[in-house]
N, C-alpha and C positions, 0 to 999 in steps of 0.2 A: 168945568164940565168933566165928568168922568166918562171916558170913552173905552169901549171894548171892541177890538178888531179881530175878526176870525179870519185867519189866513191859511186856508187848506191848500195842500198841494206841494209841488216841488219849488225849487229856488225861484223859478220864473213867476210862480204864482204868489210867493211870499214877499219877494223883494218890493214890488210896487205897493203892497199893503204897509210894509215898514216905512216906505217913503211917505205915504199918507200919514202914518202915525207920527213921523218926525215933524211934518208940517203942522199937524194938529197940536203937538206938544209945544212947538215954538210959538203957537198962537195962545198958549196959556192953559191948555187942557191937560188933564191927567190921563195918559194913554197906556193901555195894556194890550198886548198882542197875544192871541192864542194861536199857536202853530205847532207843527211837528216838533218833537223833542229835540231833533238835531239842528233846529234853527235858534236855539237859545242864545248862542254867541252873536249871531247876526242881529237879533232884536236888542239884546241888553247893551251891546257896544254903542248903540245909538240912544242909550239912556231911556229906553222904554221898558215898562213892566212886561213880564213874560209869564204866560201860563202854558205848560206843556199839554198837548192834546192827547197824550197817552200812546202815541205811535211814533216810530222812527221812519221817516219818509224814505231814507236811503235803503233801509232793509226791505220796505214794501216794493220799491222799484226793482230790486234785485231778486225778489221772490219769484217762484214759478208763475204765479198769477200776474205779477207785475210785468215780467218779461213777455208773457203771452199777449197781454193787452198792448203794451207800449211798443214792442218790437215786431210783432208777428200778426197783427190784425188789420193791416192797412189795405189788404186786397178785397175786403168786402165790408160794407156798412153793417150787415147782419152779424158777421163774425166779430167786428169791433164792439158792437153794443153788447153782445153776449159775453165777450171777455171783460168788458167794463163792469157789467153787473156782477160777475163772479169776483172780480177784484174788490168791488165795494163791499159785497157781502163778507168777504174774508178779511178785510182790512179795518173794519169799523166796529168790531165787537166790543172793544174797550172804550170806545169813543164817548158814549153817554156818561159814564162815570166821571170822566174828566171835566165835562162841560156843565152838567146839571148844577153843581155848586155855584156857578157864576150867576144864576138867575137872581135878578134884583140888584146887581152890583154896578150898573152903569146907567147913565142918562142917555147916552147915544150908543147904539150898536151898529157896527159895520160888518156885514156878512159878505161873502162871495156868492156866486151863483150856486156853488156846490153846498154851501151851508145856509142858504136862505130859509129852508124849511126848518132847520134846527134852531136858528136864531128867532124865527117867527114864534116857535114854541116857547122859548125862554122869555121873550118879551110878553107873550100872552099871560104868563104867570107872574113875572117880576116887574113888568113895566119898562118904560124907556122908549125912545124913538129908534126906528130901524130904517137903515138905508143899505141897499145892496150895491156893492162895488162890482162892476162888470168889466172884465178884462178882454172881452170879445162881445160883439153884438149878438145878444141872445133873444131879443124880443122880435116878434113877427112884424114885418113891414113889406110893402109892395116894392120898395127900392132894392134892386138887385145888388148894388154896391154895398149895401148894409145888411145883406142876408147871408148867413153862413153857407147854405147850400141852395142857391137860387135855381129856379127853372130858366130864367132869363137874366143872366148876370148884367147885361148891358142896358137894361131898361126897367121901368116900373111895371109891375104886373100883379094882379090878384094871385096868380099862381105862385109868385114868390112869397106872398104872405101865408098862403096855405102850406108851402114848404117850410117856412119858419115855424109855424105852429106844430108841424110834424116833428121838427127837430127838437123843439122844447118838450114835446110829449116824450120823446125818446130819452132826453136828459132826465126828465122826471121819473121815468121808469127805473133808472139806476139810483138816483140820489134822494128819492123819497124815503128809502129804507133807513139811513142814519138819522134822519129827522124823526121818523116814527120810533126809533129806539130811544131817542131823547124824550119824546112825548110819553112813552111808556114809563120812563123813570120819573117823570113829573106827574104821573097819574092821569094823563090825558089820553083820549082814544086815538088810535091810529087814523090818519087821514089819507095816507097813500099818495098816489100820483096826483089826485085832485087837490089835496092839501098843498103839495109842492107848487102846483100851477097857481093856486089861489094866492100863495105867499108871494110869488113873483109878480102877479098882477097888482096886488095892493101895496107893494113896497116900492117907494121911489128909488130910482137908480142913478148912479154916476158911472159913465162909461170912460174908462181910463185909456183913451186912445186919441190920436190926433184927428181932427175933422178933415185933414187932408187925406187920411187913409180910410176912415170910417165916416162918411158924410152923414150928418144928422138927418134922419128920415122925417119928412113932414108928418107922416101918420103916426110917429111916436108921440107927437104933441108935447115935446119937451121931457119925456120920460122914456129913456134915460137922458140926462144931460151929458153931452160929449165934452169932456174937460180938457183934453190933451193928455199925453202920457204922464205917468207918475214915476219919475226917475229918482233914484237914490244916489245922491252925489257923494261919492266916496273918494274923490280925488286926493284929499288930504292923507288918506291911509294907503294909497297905492304907491308901491315902490317897484318900478320896472326891474325885472331881472336882468343884470348886465349881460349874461350870456344870450338871453333872448333878444335883447336890443342889438347885440353884435350880429346875431343871425339875420335879423330883419335888415340890417344895414349892409350886410355882406353881399348883396346882389339886388336884382330887380325885386320890387315888392312881392312878397309871397301872398298866397291866398290862405284863407282860413277855412277849414272844414271841421265841423263838429255837430254832434246831435244831442248834446246836453244830457238830459235825464232819460233818454230813450234807450233802455237796455235791450239786449239781443242775445240770441244763442249763436249768432253768426258773425262774431267779431273778426275772425280770421278772413273769411271771404270778403267782408265789407272793407277791411283794411287793405286787402289786395286790390279791390276796385279803385280805391283812392290812389294807391301807388301806381297802378297802370295808367290811370288818367293823368296823373302829374307828369309821368315820363312822356306820355304821348303828346301832352300839351306843351311840355318844356317849361312848366310853371312850378316853382317850389311851393310846398304846402305845409302849413302848420296844422297838424291834426290833433284835435282835442280828444284825449282818451275817453273822457266822459263815463257815463254809466255803462256804455257798451264795452268798455275796456279795449278800445282800438289801439293798434300798434303800428309802428312803421315797418313796412315791408321793403323799403328802399331808402337807406339813410341819406343818399345823395339828394333825393327829391322830397322826402317826407320827414318832418321833424315832429315828434309827439310832444304835446304840452299838456300840463295838468290845468287846474282851474286858474285862469288869468282874467282879471277884470275886463269885461267887454268894453267898458268906456275907454280904457287905455288901448287895448289890443286892436280893436276894430279900426281905430283911426290910423293904424300903421300898415294896413293890408290893402291889397288891390281889390279884394272882394270877399264876401262871406257866403259860404254854403252851409246851411243849417236846417234844422228840423221844422222850423216854422212856429216855434213857440212864441207867444205874444211878446214876452220879454226880450227874447233874442232878436225878433223882428224889429222891435222898437229900438234896441241898442244899435242895430245896423243902420236903421233909418237916421237916427240921431248922428251917427258917425259920418253920414254922407257918402257911403261907399255902396257900390252895386252889390246885390245879393241874389241868391237862388235858393229855393226851398225844396227840400226832400221831405214831404209831409208824411207823418206816421198816423196820427190820431186826431180826434176832436176838432178844434178850431184851426188846426194847422193848415189844412187845404185852403181855408179862407184867406189866411195871411199870405200864403204862396200866390194865390190868385190876385190879391190886391197889390202885392209887390210888383207883379208883372203888369197889371192894368194901369198903375200910375207911372209906369215907365222907369222904375228903379232896379229892375231885375229881370232875370231870364225866365222863360217858361218853366213853371214848377213841375215836379214829378212826384208820384207816390213812392213810398219806400220800397214796395214790392217790385216796382218797375225800374228802380235805379240801375243804371248801366254804365260801363266804362265810356261808351260813346257819348252819352248825355253829359257826364261829368267832364269829359275831355273838352267838349265844345263850350261848356260853361267857363272852364278855366281859361281857354283861349280867348273867350269874350272878355274876361277880366283883364287879360294881358293887352288886348286891343283897346281897352278903355270904353267898351260898350256900356251904355247907361251911366257913364261916369258923371257927365255934366248934369243930367237930370237928378241923379242921386245926391250930388253936392248941393244943388238948389233946394231939394226937399229937406236935406239935412239942416241947411241954414234956417229954413222956416220952422222946423220942429224945435231947434235949439232956442228959438225966440218965444216959443210957447211956455207957459207956466201951468202945467196941468195940476200939480199939487196945490199951487196957490189958488187956482180956480175952484178946486174941490173943497179946500178949507173954507173959502168964502161961501160956497153953497151950503156947507154943513153948519156954518156958524149961525 
């Protein structure tokens, strides 16, 4: 079977799709991944076909539009949505030209929620089966634990379902545009927000998360299917840096602080917050420079690291403070260590909330409200071993799951 996978977004969005591609390839399928141009090496080193999407994600993240959305919109949902719309308009102009030639080239198409409208158009012209891979729960439900922005997080309520519908409407208002650009290239009329929502409703979904974290909602009626996380096993290619290993083993376990692809105009004050909290808590910190370009403001307490595989690194630390991306949350859960989320955008507040609700992490905070006091208390909690036993137990359960295997079975 010929399979095309559309992996839009940053590393945390692309890596699970590559993991799925590897699973499908091992099952005997011919798999091609379409992703940002800067992910060619990630895709091809796993022996999958690669089609560049015509954009470089790293450049978009560091662009003024990217910085405004990712790093400076967390204080208001209205501000966040407005920044997202501007980002999408400015970043997808060359998108259609790269994707339209793929029409008719696959038996199975796997989109993400951001590309569901686009792939729906390609399938309508060239045929094939379409399944949407969901990295967060996007469909409306009464169940608070499975709703991104519930009215009543702890119980089931019609209000939660209405909130879920409103969230999906907001997503559609941003991501209908690239789909309509593809439709125009294919000679099809624009369908706008309604077309995006119709594509979501009629496309079967696979939710790449653990049912321990995202409980399958009864009113989803099996759509999406919750498969477990899609982890990309790269142990064979991971070589721990000797100096990093020496640093970790040179004292009590350090904490990890990093915000991934969340760029910012405030790298210096944010770096200072981390240094002040590390000193106050008496906890060493490995600080990921990331897209924010964070730096050490106190070499005694803060060591800056570049990209280090989470699968290896998280197992070495006392706890993980991060932005709440789905992939980073999953990696910390799998490692079985406590975590705390500083959410910036999108689904990140949901993951922060669920981490706290299932007992594996501290109370989350939004990026605009991050303080030395909050981070100090989180680091002290890591040192005291708070949430450690529960995190270890959840980690054991998640490591027993085979999300990719289950997804491959369902797609077969």
